[in-house]
N, C-alpha and C positions, 0 to 999 in steps of 0.2 A: 504493500499500500504506498502511496505517496501523499504526502499532507502537501494542500496550496495555501500558501498565506499571502492575501492581498494587502496593500497598504499605497497611501498617496492621496485616497480620496479627499475631499473637501467641498468646500464653498467658494465659489469664484463667480466673478459676473460675467455676463455675456462678452463674448469676444477674447476672453481670458486663458490660460492654458494651465495644464494639470499633467502630470507624468506619473501612470499607476506602475506599480513594481508586484510582481507576483514571485515567490521563491518558491522553490519546489524542494521537499525532503530527501528525494532521489531522482533518477532517471527519468526522464520522459522523452516522446517523441515529437510529433507534432503540437503546438500549445495555442491557446485562441483564447478568447476574450467575448463574453458575452454581455447582455446586459437586459435589465428589467425594471420597468417603468412602473408607478404606481397605476394599477388598474390593466394593464398590457401584459402579453406573454414576453417569453425572454425571445431576445434580439438578438443576432448574429452581429459581431463586431468587427472582428479581423482574425486571422490563422495564421501560423506560420509553421513551417516545418523544421526538420532537425537543423538542419544544415542554414537556414536562411534564406536559400535561394526562391522558396515559393511563398508567395504572401497573397491572400486574400482579403478584401475589405468588404464590408457593409456598403450597400449605397449609399445610406445616409451620413455616414462618416469618409467617404472616402475624399481624399483630398486633404482632410483636414487632421486626420488621424493616422499615427505610425506606429505599425509593432514591430518589436527589434526583440533580440534575445541573445545573452550571455551565457552560454554553455559551461563555462567554467564557473559559474556562480549559481547554476541551475536556476537562472532567474528570467522570465521574460518581462516585456516594459510595454508600456501603450502609453505613449505621447499623446498627447489631445490638445489641440491649438483650434483655435477660432469658435470657442466653444458658445454652444447656442442653448437656450432653456430648454428645448424637447432633447438636450441631450442628458438631462436629468436622471437619474437611475440609479439602482446597485448595481455595480459592475461586476461581475464574476469571471474569474479566472478557471482555465480548464486545459486539463493535458490527457493525452493519449500514453498507452503503456505500450503499442506495437505499432508496426507500420500498419497505415492506412491509407485509402486515399484521401490526397490533402480536402478534397470537398464534403467527405464523410464528417457527418453530423453527429457521430457517434464520438464522446469521450469517455475516459475511464474516471477520473478525477476532478472536482470541483472544488474551489476556494469558498470561502466563507462569505465572501463579496465584500465591496468597500462603497461606502456611498459617493456618488458625484450630483451635486447639486450646484447649477447653472442661474443666477439671478440675471433678471431685466433693468 
């Protein structure tokens, strides 16, 4: 079992930036970020494969968010720029324990989430 711990959430004004971090306790393969706003279902944000060479973003964040990883630290990051009020949500880190197609929606481990609130 791998534990994932997110950090970096907080309150920011529209147009501002935050960087989320997710530290994994063990080896991971593809990792991703998801978010869930109040009253809405979970939404895909971004995913990155083991070597960082394949990245996908959700349409709502493409061009504003950047996912990256540092395998030496077992950590994945989400740099969020030009934040909008509609980005307000709990952000969850996820990881896989084996190779799967990068577009697969299946993840094996999930973090506890970190709150991001964007004010207008």
